[in-house]
C-alpha positions as CSV (number, residue, x, y, z in Angstrom):
1,M,-54.7,-175.3,-5.3
2,A,-53.7,-171.9,-3.4
3,D,-51.4,-171.7,-0.3
4,I,-53.1,-170.4,2.3
5,R,-50.7,-170.5,4.8
6,S,-49.7,-167.2,4.8
7,A,-53.3,-166.2,5.6
8,L,-53.9,-168.5,8.4
9,R,-50.6,-167.1,10.1
10,D,-51.9,-164.0,9.7
11,R,-55.2,-164.4,11.4
12,L,-53.4,-166.4,14.3
13,K,-51.3,-163.4,14.5
14,S,-55.2,-161.3,14.8
15,I,-56.3,-164.0,17.6
16,N,-53.1,-163.8,19.9
17,A,-53.6,-159.8,19.9
18,E,-57.2,-160.0,20.4
19,I,-56.7,-162.3,23.4
20,A,-53.7,-160.3,24.9
21,E,-56.2,-157.4,24.6
22,L,-58.9,-158.8,26.2
23,V,-56.3,-160.1,29.2
24,R,-55.4,-156.7,29.7
25,R,-59.1,-155.7,29.3
26,Q,-60.3,-158.2,32.3
27,E,-57.2,-156.9,34.5
28,Q,-58.8,-153.5,34.3
29,L,-61.9,-154.5,35.0
30,V,-60.8,-156.5,38.1
31,R,-58.9,-153.4,39.1
32,H,-62.0,-151.4,38.6
33,Q,-64.6,-153.4,40.5
34,K,-62.5,-153.9,43.7
35,T,-62.2,-150.2,43.3
36,I,-66.5,-149.9,43.0
37,E,-66.6,-152.5,45.9
38,A,-64.5,-150.3,48.2
39,A,-66.5,-147.2,47.1
40,L,-69.6,-149.4,47.7
41,I,-68.5,-150.0,51.5
42,Q,-67.4,-146.3,51.8
43,E,-71.5,-145.2,50.7
44,E,-73.2,-147.8,52.6
45,S,-71.3,-146.9,56.0
46,L,-73.3,-143.7,55.3
47,L,-76.3,-145.5,55.8
48,V,-76.8,-144.7,59.3
49,G,-80.1,-144.4,60.1
50,S,-81.8,-144.8,56.5
51,D,-84.8,-146.7,55.7
52,R,-82.5,-149.5,54.3
53,L,-81.5,-150.9,58.0
54,S,-84.7,-151.1,59.1
55,D,-86.0,-152.7,55.7
56,D,-86.8,-156.5,56.5
57,D,-85.4,-157.9,53.2
58,G,-83.3,-160.1,54.6
59,D,-81.6,-160.1,57.9
60,E,-77.9,-160.8,56.0
61,E,-78.0,-157.8,54.3
62,A,-79.2,-155.7,57.0
63,D,-76.2,-157.5,59.2
64,F,-73.8,-156.5,56.4
65,V,-74.6,-153.0,56.2
66,T,-74.9,-152.3,59.7
67,R,-71.5,-153.9,60.3
68,N,-70.3,-151.5,57.1
69,T,-71.7,-148.4,58.9
70,R,-69.1,-148.3,61.5
71,L,-65.5,-148.5,59.7
72,S,-65.2,-144.8,60.1
73,E,-66.2,-144.9,63.5
74,L,-63.6,-147.9,64.5
75,L,-61.3,-146.1,62.6
76,A,-61.3,-143.4,64.6
77,D,-61.1,-145.6,68.0
78,V,-57.7,-147.6,66.4
79,L,-56.7,-144.2,65.7
80,K,-57.1,-142.4,69.6
81,D,-54.2,-144.2,70.3
82,G,-51.8,-142.4,68.2
83,P,-51.0,-142.5,64.7
84,K,-50.9,-145.6,62.8
85,T,-49.7,-147.0,59.6
86,L,-52.4,-148.3,57.0
87,E,-51.0,-152.1,57.7
88,E,-51.3,-151.3,61.5
89,L,-55.0,-150.3,60.7
90,K,-55.5,-153.6,58.6
91,L,-54.5,-156.1,61.4
92,A,-56.9,-153.9,63.7
93,G,-59.8,-154.0,61.6
94,A,-59.1,-157.6,60.7
95,P,-61.9,-159.4,63.1
96,W,-64.2,-156.6,62.1
97,F,-64.0,-158.0,58.2
98,S,-64.6,-161.4,59.2
99,G,-67.7,-162.8,58.1
100,T,-68.4,-160.4,55.0
101,A,-68.2,-160.9,51.7
102,V,-65.4,-157.8,51.2
103,K,-62.5,-159.3,49.3
104,S,-59.9,-156.3,50.1
105,P,-60.2,-154.9,53.4
106,G,-57.5,-152.7,52.9
107,R,-59.3,-150.9,50.1
108,A,-62.0,-150.3,52.1
109,I,-60.3,-148.6,54.9
110,N,-58.3,-146.6,52.7
111,F,-61.7,-145.3,51.2
112,A,-62.8,-144.7,54.5
113,L,-59.3,-142.8,55.6
114,V,-59.8,-140.8,52.5
115,G,-63.3,-139.8,53.1
116,M,-62.4,-139.1,56.5
117,A,-59.1,-137.0,55.7
118,K,-61.7,-135.1,53.1
119,G,-64.1,-134.4,56.4
120,N,-60.9,-133.2,57.8
121,R,-61.4,-135.9,60.5
122,V,-57.6,-137.5,59.8
123,R,-54.6,-136.6,58.0
124,R,-51.6,-138.4,56.8
125,H,-48.4,-137.9,58.3
126,N,-45.0,-139.3,57.9
127,G,-46.9,-142.6,56.4
128,A,-49.3,-143.0,59.1
129,W,-52.8,-142.0,59.7
130,E,-53.9,-139.7,62.4
131,L,-56.5,-138.0,64.2
132,V,-57.0,-134.0,63.4
133,S,-57.3,-132.1,66.7
134,G,-60.7,-130.5,67.1
135,E,-59.1,-127.4,66.5
136,G,-58.2,-128.1,63.0
137,R,-61.5,-129.5,62.3
138,K,-64.3,-128.1,60.2
């Protein structure tokens, strides 16, 4: 009878390597999922006045979209008092996110800030976010 222990050890190593790769891939997918969730929130914030807001498919969906259309305005209101760090903005926005399915409010806020920065509404200065004055805006 042939000794198959060597072949079994090789197969076990191969399976362990495959499991490690799957775990690494799962971690990548979770990070990607969070990024896309935050991007979706930002994109939904652009739906102000769209047909989706008046759609009667369900009050819960309309409420979620309506709540998320105001993130940029909320951030602008908070920043009127002066520059704030991301942590301060997360604290200020915490009540706004309560009752939503958002798992990473900080990520959603960061995406909104990046979008606002691209629109020249805010800028980052010394680790804090601040509103851009009227004359510097596009």
